[in-house]
C-alpha positions as CSV (number, residue, x, y, z in Angstrom):
1,M,58.6,61.4,126.3
2,E,61.7,62.1,124.2
3,I,63.9,65.2,124.9
4,G,62.7,67.0,121.8
5,Q,59.1,66.8,122.8
6,K,60.0,68.0,126.3
7,L,61.8,71.0,124.8
8,E,58.8,71.8,122.6
9,Q,56.5,71.8,125.7
10,L,59.0,73.9,127.6
11,T,59.7,76.5,124.9
12,G,56.5,76.6,122.8
13,L,58.7,76.2,119.7
14,S,58.8,73.4,117.1
15,V,62.1,71.6,117.8
16,Y,64.1,69.8,115.1
17,S,64.5,66.5,117.0
18,T,67.6,65.5,114.9
19,S,69.4,68.6,116.2
20,V,69.1,67.9,119.9
21,V,72.4,67.0,121.6
22,E,73.7,67.1,125.2
23,V,77.4,67.7,125.8
24,E,78.9,68.1,129.2
25,G,75.6,68.9,130.9
26,T,74.4,71.5,128.3
27,T,71.7,70.8,125.8
28,Y,71.7,72.4,122.3
29,F,68.9,72.3,119.8
30,L,67.5,74.1,116.8
31,A,63.9,75.2,116.7
32,R,61.4,77.4,114.8
33,G,58.2,79.2,115.5
34,D,55.4,77.5,113.5
35,E,51.7,78.4,113.3
36,G,50.1,77.6,116.5
37,S,53.3,77.7,118.6
38,R,53.3,79.9,121.7
39,Q,56.5,81.6,120.7
40,I,55.7,82.2,117.0
41,G,56.1,86.0,117.3
42,K,59.4,87.2,115.8
43,W,60.4,83.5,115.2
44,A,57.6,82.8,112.6
45,H,59.1,80.4,110.1
46,R,62.5,81.3,111.4
47,R,65.1,79.0,113.0
48,I,66.5,79.7,116.4
49,L,69.3,78.1,118.5
50,G,68.4,76.9,122.0
51,V,71.0,76.5,124.7
52,Q,69.9,74.9,128.0
53,G,72.7,75.0,130.6
54,N,76.0,76.8,130.1
55,G,75.1,79.7,127.8
56,A,78.4,81.5,128.2
57,G,79.6,83.0,124.9
58,F,76.2,82.9,123.3
59,E,74.2,86.0,122.4
60,G,70.5,85.5,123.2
61,T,67.6,86.1,125.6
62,P,66.2,83.9,128.3
63,L,63.1,81.9,127.5
64,G,60.9,84.1,129.6
65,Q,61.1,87.1,132.0
66,D,60.9,84.9,135.1
67,D,62.2,81.7,133.4
68,Q,63.9,79.1,135.6
69,S,64.5,76.6,132.8
70,G,67.9,77.9,131.9
71,V,67.1,78.0,128.2
72,L,68.7,80.8,126.2
73,L,67.1,81.5,122.8
74,C,69.8,82.7,120.3
75,P,69.5,84.1,116.8
76,L,71.5,82.4,114.1
77,T,74.2,85.0,114.0
78,P,77.9,84.5,112.9
79,A,78.9,85.0,116.5
80,N,76.5,82.3,117.8
81,A,77.6,80.0,114.9
82,A,81.3,80.4,116.0
83,A,80.4,79.8,119.6
84,L,78.5,76.6,118.7
85,R,81.5,75.3,116.7
86,T,83.7,75.7,119.8
87,R,81.2,73.5,121.7
88,L,80.4,70.9,119.0
89,P,83.5,70.1,117.0
90,W,81.7,68.1,114.3
91,L,80.2,71.4,113.1
92,R,83.6,72.6,111.9
93,P,84.5,71.7,108.3
94,A,87.3,69.2,107.9
95,V,89.7,68.0,105.3
96,L,88.4,64.9,103.6
97,G,91.5,63.4,101.8
98,L,91.1,61.0,98.9
99,Q,87.7,59.7,99.9
100,T,85.1,59.8,97.2
101,S,83.3,63.1,97.6
102,A,80.5,65.3,96.4
103,G,80.1,69.0,96.6
104,Y,76.6,70.5,97.2
105,G,76.6,74.1,96.1
106,D,73.7,75.8,97.8
107,R,72.9,79.3,96.4
108,L,70.0,79.9,98.8
109,G,71.5,78.7,102.1
110,L,68.5,76.5,102.9
111,G,69.3,73.2,101.2
112,T,71.8,71.4,103.5
113,P,69.2,69.3,105.4
114,G,68.0,67.9,102.1
115,H,71.6,67.3,101.0
116,V,72.2,65.5,104.3
117,Q,69.2,63.3,103.7
118,A,70.6,62.2,100.4
119,A,74.1,61.7,101.8
120,R,72.7,59.4,104.5
121,A,71.6,57.0,101.8
122,T,75.4,56.4,101.2
123,L,76.1,55.3,104.8
124,R,77.6,51.8,105.1
125,Q,75.3,49.4,106.9
126,D,78.2,47.8,108.8
127,S,79.9,50.9,110.1
128,G,77.4,53.8,109.7
129,Q,80.2,55.8,107.9
130,A,79.6,57.6,104.6
131,T,80.9,56.1,101.5
132,I,80.7,59.5,99.8
133,A,82.2,62.4,101.8
134,A,80.2,65.6,101.7
135,I,81.2,69.2,101.0
136,F,78.1,71.0,102.2
137,A,79.5,74.5,101.9
138,Q,80.6,75.2,98.4
139,Q,80.3,78.5,96.5
140,S,82.3,80.3,93.9
141,V,83.3,84.0,94.1
142,R,81.0,84.6,91.0
143,E,78.1,82.9,92.7
144,N,78.5,84.9,95.9
145,A,78.7,88.1,93.9
146,R,75.3,87.3,92.2
147,T,73.6,86.1,95.4
148,G,75.0,88.9,97.7
149,R,76.3,86.3,100.2
150,T,79.7,86.2,101.9
151,P,82.0,83.2,102.4
152,Q,81.1,83.3,106.1
153,Q,77.4,83.3,105.4
154,V,77.7,80.3,103.0
155,L,79.7,78.3,105.6
156,D,77.4,79.3,108.5
157,D,74.3,78.4,106.5
158,A,75.7,75.0,105.8
159,M,76.7,74.5,109.4
160,W,73.2,75.3,110.7
161,G,71.8,72.8,108.2
162,V,74.3,70.2,109.4
163,F,73.2,70.9,113.0
164,E,69.5,70.8,112.1
165,A,69.9,67.4,110.4
166,G,72.1,65.9,113.1
167,W,75.0,65.0,110.7
168,R,78.0,63.8,112.6
169,E,80.3,62.7,109.7
170,P,83.2,64.9,108.6
171,W,82.2,67.5,106.0
172,G,84.1,70.0,104.0
173,A,83.8,73.6,102.8
174,D,85.0,74.5,99.3
175,A,86.1,78.0,98.3
176,D,85.4,77.4,94.7
177,H,87.0,78.9,91.5
178,L,89.4,81.3,93.2
179,K,91.2,83.4,90.5
180,T,93.1,86.0,92.5
181,P,95.0,86.1,95.8
182,A,92.6,88.9,97.0
183,A,89.7,86.4,96.7
184,V,91.3,84.0,99.1
185,D,91.4,85.9,102.4
186,D,87.7,85.9,103.3
187,F,87.4,82.2,102.7
188,V,90.5,81.5,104.9
189,A,89.1,83.7,107.7
190,A,85.8,81.9,107.6
191,G,87.5,78.5,108.0
192,Y,87.2,76.8,104.6
193,T,89.1,73.6,104.2
194,L,89.2,73.1,100.4
195,F,90.4,75.8,98.0
196,T,89.8,75.4,94.3
197,I,92.2,77.4,92.3
198,D,91.0,78.4,88.8
199,P,93.8,79.6,86.6
200,G,91.6,79.4,83.5
201,D,92.2,83.1,82.6
202,H,95.9,82.3,82.1
203,V,95.3,79.3,79.8
204,D,96.3,80.2,76.2
205,N,93.5,78.6,74.2
206,A,95.0,79.9,70.9
207,A,98.0,77.6,71.5
208,H,95.7,74.7,70.9
209,T,95.6,75.3,67.1
210,A,98.4,77.8,66.5
211,S,101.2,77.0,64.0
212,P,104.3,75.2,65.4
213,A,106.3,78.4,65.0
214,K,103.8,80.5,67.0
215,V,103.5,77.8,69.6
216,E,107.3,77.7,70.1
217,A,107.4,81.5,70.3
218,K,104.7,81.5,72.9
219,A,106.6,78.9,74.9
220,Q,109.8,80.8,74.8
221,A,108.0,83.8,76.2
222,L,106.8,82.0,79.3
223,P,107.7,83.4,82.8
224,W,110.6,81.0,83.2
225,D,111.8,82.6,86.4
226,V,108.5,81.9,88.1
227,L,108.5,78.4,86.7
228,Q,112.1,77.9,88.0
229,D,113.0,76.3,84.7
230,T,114.5,76.9,81.3
231,A,113.2,75.8,77.9
232,R,116.1,73.5,77.4
233,D,115.7,71.8,80.8
234,M,112.0,71.3,80.1
235,E,112.7,69.7,76.8
236,R,115.3,67.4,78.4
237,R,112.7,66.2,80.9
238,Y,110.0,65.3,78.4
239,V,111.1,64.8,74.8
240,G,112.4,61.3,74.1
241,H,111.0,59.9,77.4
242,S,108.1,57.5,77.9
243,F,105.7,58.0,80.8
244,D,103.9,54.9,81.9
245,V,100.5,55.5,83.3
246,G,98.6,52.3,83.8
247,D,98.2,50.4,80.5
248,T,99.2,53.5,78.5
249,A,102.6,55.1,77.8
250,L,102.6,58.8,76.9
251,T,105.3,60.4,74.9
252,F,106.1,64.0,73.8
253,D,107.6,65.1,70.6
254,P,108.9,68.7,70.6
255,E,105.8,70.1,69.1
256,A,103.5,68.4,71.6
257,L,105.6,69.6,74.5
258,W,105.8,73.2,73.3
259,R,102.0,73.2,72.7
260,A,101.3,72.0,76.2
261,A,103.8,74.5,77.7
262,A,102.4,77.4,75.6
263,K,98.8,76.5,76.5
264,Y,99.2,75.8,80.2
265,G,102.6,77.3,81.3
266,R,101.2,80.7,82.5
267,A,98.3,78.8,84.2
268,I,100.8,76.7,86.1
269,A,102.8,79.8,87.1
270,H,99.6,81.4,88.4
271,T,98.6,78.3,90.3
272,V,102.0,78.2,92.0
273,H,101.6,81.8,93.0
274,M,98.1,81.2,94.4
275,Y,99.2,78.1,96.2
276,R,102.1,79.8,98.0
277,Y,99.9,82.7,98.9
278,L,97.4,80.3,100.3
279,V,100.0,78.5,102.4
280,D,101.1,81.8,103.9
281,Q,97.5,82.8,104.8
282,V,96.3,79.4,106.2
283,G,99.5,78.9,108.3
284,E,99.4,75.8,110.4
285,H,95.8,74.8,109.7
286,D,95.0,71.8,107.5
287,F,93.7,72.6,104.1
288,E,93.3,70.9,100.7
289,L,93.8,72.2,97.2
290,E,91.9,71.5,94.0
291,V,93.3,72.7,90.6
292,S,90.7,73.5,88.0
293,V,91.3,74.1,84.3
294,D,87.8,73.0,83.2
295,E,86.4,76.4,82.2
296,T,88.5,76.7,79.0
297,E,87.6,76.6,75.4
298,T,89.5,73.4,74.4
299,P,89.8,70.0,76.0
300,T,92.8,69.0,78.1
301,S,94.6,66.1,76.4
302,P,96.1,63.3,78.4
303,Q,99.6,64.6,77.5
304,E,98.6,68.1,78.7
305,H,97.2,66.6,82.0
306,L,100.4,64.8,82.6
307,F,102.4,68.0,81.9
308,I,100.3,70.1,84.3
309,A,100.5,67.5,87.1
310,S,104.2,66.9,86.6
311,E,105.1,70.6,86.6
312,L,103.0,71.4,89.6
313,R,104.5,68.5,91.5
314,R,108.0,69.7,90.5
315,L,107.2,73.2,91.9
316,G,106.1,71.8,95.2
317,V,102.3,72.2,94.8
318,R,100.2,69.6,96.7
319,W,96.6,68.9,95.7
320,V,93.9,66.5,96.4
321,S,91.9,66.8,93.2
322,L,92.2,68.2,89.7
323,A,89.6,69.1,87.1
324,P,90.8,68.9,83.5
325,R,88.6,70.2,80.7
326,Y,87.1,66.9,79.5
327,V,86.0,66.1,75.9
328,G,82.4,66.9,75.2
329,R,80.2,69.6,76.7
330,F,79.4,69.9,80.4
331,E,76.7,72.5,80.2
332,K,74.8,73.8,83.3
333,G,71.9,71.8,84.6
334,V,71.6,69.2,81.8
335,D,73.1,65.8,80.9
336,Y,76.4,65.3,79.2
337,I,76.5,66.4,75.5
338,G,79.0,64.4,73.4
339,D,80.2,61.0,72.3
340,L,80.1,58.6,75.3
341,A,82.6,56.2,73.8
342,E,85.1,59.0,73.2
343,F,84.5,60.3,76.7
344,E,85.1,56.8,78.2
345,T,88.4,56.4,76.2
346,E,89.8,59.8,77.3
347,L,88.6,59.5,80.9
348,A,90.4,56.2,81.3
349,K,93.6,57.9,80.5
350,H,93.0,60.9,82.8
351,A,92.1,58.4,85.6
352,A,95.3,56.5,85.0
353,I,97.4,59.7,85.2
354,A,95.7,60.7,88.4
355,R,96.6,57.4,90.0
356,A,100.2,57.4,88.6
357,L,101.1,61.0,89.5
358,G,99.2,61.2,92.8
359,P,97.1,59.6,93.6
360,Y,94.6,62.4,93.5
361,K,90.9,62.6,92.6
362,L,89.5,63.7,89.3
363,S,87.1,66.5,89.8
364,I,83.9,66.7,87.7
365,H,82.8,70.4,87.5
366,S,79.4,71.3,86.3
367,G,78.8,67.8,87.4
368,S,75.1,67.9,88.2
369,D,72.6,66.1,86.1
370,K,75.2,64.2,84.0
371,F,73.4,60.9,84.6
372,S,74.6,59.2,81.3
373,I,78.3,59.4,82.3
374,Y,78.1,58.8,86.1
375,P,78.5,55.0,85.7
376,I,81.5,55.5,83.4
377,I,83.2,57.9,85.8
378,A,82.5,55.7,88.9
379,R,83.9,52.6,87.2
380,L,87.0,54.2,85.8
381,T,88.0,56.3,88.7
382,V,87.4,53.5,91.2
383,G,86.5,56.0,93.9
384,L,89.2,58.7,93.2
385,V,86.6,61.2,92.2
386,H,84.9,64.4,93.4
387,L,81.6,65.4,91.9
388,K,80.9,69.1,92.1
389,T,77.3,70.5,91.8
390,A,75.8,73.9,92.2
391,G,72.8,75.2,90.3
392,T,70.9,71.9,90.4
393,S,69.9,72.6,94.1
394,Y,68.5,75.9,93.0
395,L,66.5,74.2,90.2
396,E,65.0,71.9,92.8
397,A,64.0,74.9,94.8
398,L,62.2,76.2,91.8
399,R,60.6,72.8,91.3
400,T,59.3,73.1,94.9
401,I,58.0,76.6,94.2
402,A,56.2,75.3,91.1
403,Q,54.4,72.8,93.3
404,V,53.6,74.9,96.4
405,N,53.3,78.4,94.9
406,P,52.5,78.3,91.2
407,V,51.7,82.0,91.0
408,L,55.3,82.9,92.2
409,F,56.8,80.3,89.8
410,R,55.0,81.9,86.8
411,E,56.4,85.3,87.7
412,I,59.9,83.8,88.0
413,L,59.6,81.9,84.7
414,D,58.6,85.0,82.7
415,F,61.2,87.1,84.4
416,A,63.9,84.5,83.6
417,R,62.9,84.4,80.0
418,E,63.4,88.2,79.8
419,S,66.8,88.0,81.6
420,Y,68.3,85.0,79.7
421,D,70.0,86.8,76.9
422,T,71.9,89.0,79.3
423,D,72.6,86.4,82.0
424,R,73.9,83.7,79.7
425,A,77.0,85.7,78.7
426,T,79.2,84.1,81.4
427,Y,78.0,80.5,80.9
428,H,78.5,77.8,78.3
429,V,74.9,77.0,77.5
430,S,72.9,76.2,74.4
431,A,69.3,76.6,75.5
432,Q,67.0,78.2,72.9
433,L,64.6,80.7,74.4
434,A,62.0,79.9,71.8
435,K,61.6,76.5,73.2
436,V,60.7,77.7,76.7
437,P,57.0,78.5,76.9
438,A,55.7,81.6,78.5
439,A,53.9,81.0,81.8
440,D,50.4,81.8,80.4
441,K,50.9,78.9,77.9
442,L,51.1,76.3,80.7
443,G,48.6,74.7,83.0
444,T,49.4,74.6,86.7
445,G,50.0,70.9,86.6
446,D,52.6,71.4,83.9
447,L,54.8,73.7,85.9
448,P,56.9,71.2,87.9
449,G,57.6,69.2,84.8
450,L,59.2,72.3,83.1
451,L,62.2,71.5,85.4
452,D,62.8,68.4,83.4
453,Q,63.0,70.2,80.0
454,F,66.5,70.9,78.6
455,D,66.0,74.5,77.5
456,A,63.9,75.6,80.5
457,R,66.4,74.1,82.9
458,Q,69.2,76.2,81.5
459,V,67.2,79.4,81.2
460,L,66.1,79.1,84.8
461,H,69.6,78.0,85.9
462,V,71.7,80.8,84.6
463,T,69.3,83.6,85.5
464,F,69.4,82.8,89.2
465,G,71.2,86.1,90.2
466,S,68.6,88.3,88.5
467,V,65.8,86.2,89.9
468,L,67.1,86.5,93.4
469,D,67.5,90.2,93.1
470,Q,63.8,90.5,92.0
471,F,62.1,87.7,94.0
472,G,64.6,86.6,96.7
473,D,62.6,87.4,99.7
474,R,59.4,85.8,98.4
475,L,61.3,82.7,97.2
476,L,63.1,82.2,100.5
477,A,59.9,82.7,102.5
478,A,58.0,80.1,100.4
479,L,60.8,77.6,100.8
480,Q,61.0,78.1,104.5
481,Q,57.3,77.6,104.9
482,H,57.5,74.4,102.8
483,E,60.9,73.3,103.8
484,E,60.0,69.6,104.1
485,V,58.9,69.5,100.5
486,Y,62.1,71.2,99.4
487,Y,64.2,68.7,101.5
488,E,62.4,65.8,99.9
489,M,63.0,67.2,96.4
490,L,66.7,67.5,97.1
491,E,66.9,64.0,98.7
492,T,65.3,62.4,95.7
493,H,67.3,64.4,93.2
494,F,70.7,63.8,94.8
495,Q,70.2,60.1,95.4
496,R,70.2,59.8,91.6
497,H,73.5,61.6,91.5
498,L,75.2,59.7,94.3
499,A,74.0,56.1,93.7
500,P,76.5,55.2,91.0
501,F,79.4,56.5,93.1
502,A,78.3,54.8,96.3
503,R,78.7,51.5,94.5
504,H,82.4,52.2,93.8
505,P,83.8,53.9,97.0
506,L,87.5,54.3,97.5
């Protein structure tokens, strides 16, 4: 009899066999109380940590009043998560370097085992190592505000999922879209390893089309003291020089330089400020940085990308990945919208710049469900890429609900339709509400397929905060009761995302 089965007989709980591990004479496992188990009680459809052996540092209760088994049953609290990380070091997030990577934003805190199942499909047969490194904890400040979760909860939820699924490869934790120094502290305290700085509020989109005179005036007004530079010195570094990046040579005339400086100069200054604050807060611990200018109104040209990277490097910033604003539209939850040939031409230049000035990875934000461009990205980046996803896991949760609890899904659908006009305000989406049918217009068998329809996906995607406020407890309970269905949905969905990149690992 395997150890998981013995623990089930001993505890009366359903044990996740993939979680069971023995280290220095103590056995650790994750379990839950399912229907028919002796210990269902307060553990019904809830997970619990079991520690058999040295339980020092864990908060819990013995298995029974006169128990001699040495099993301590512990709730999944932050204190117990921290204690487990001290015993099992692979449960601590790590820096991942330049390895091809994917971020799995999980707004509900239940999806990591499904993400792990998808990530396992990228393991090398010869070594058992992952070709695509995983960032299982990834949430933005905006998403945390809408879900009511804290950075610590996000990281701990991912860690429990890693433990449940028995993942032993390094994994990361991404503090996504940090805009102010005040937002950094809680992520540092929780132990995040990747920090994504978003200086988008400091990008001057008007400089993209302003007259040359206005552009030069904007550039002259930049915070030159923070940039440790002067307008004349900047001009000397760029104008009249040729910058070789792969098969392409980029040049700047005065107007192109001032336009790049006016558009991105204040964003660069803010990034430097954020980076230095982060260095002070993190101290001696390893961390990685991503710079993101993707949430802006206008694309980042290759010259502007080169300018941003050159200036950040001059100012001492070190980063592992950078997200320009690519051509075309990267809307939430749907495929790429734009000219594929134009995207390929521009991405080739961005990838060449990332190799020449780094190397660093190109990051693909709002990267989920962009199936038409994954082969292009994988081929041109040759592994130097980070794919960032978020809401698509939530949509797979709704697909699960449509299958296992159609009554609840109908309520969510109609509520999302009512909330869409308000909730869409902070997103770049183009879904038309008129194209999303009301719940009473659909048969039960039609509900899961609604998650494949463009307009419905976006309406359901951007209303997640309002939906969770209204239906959160019922939604989570249904997913916990049918967790295997949810995991399978995630595994299937993410294997489609990862497959093109697994063929082109760094």
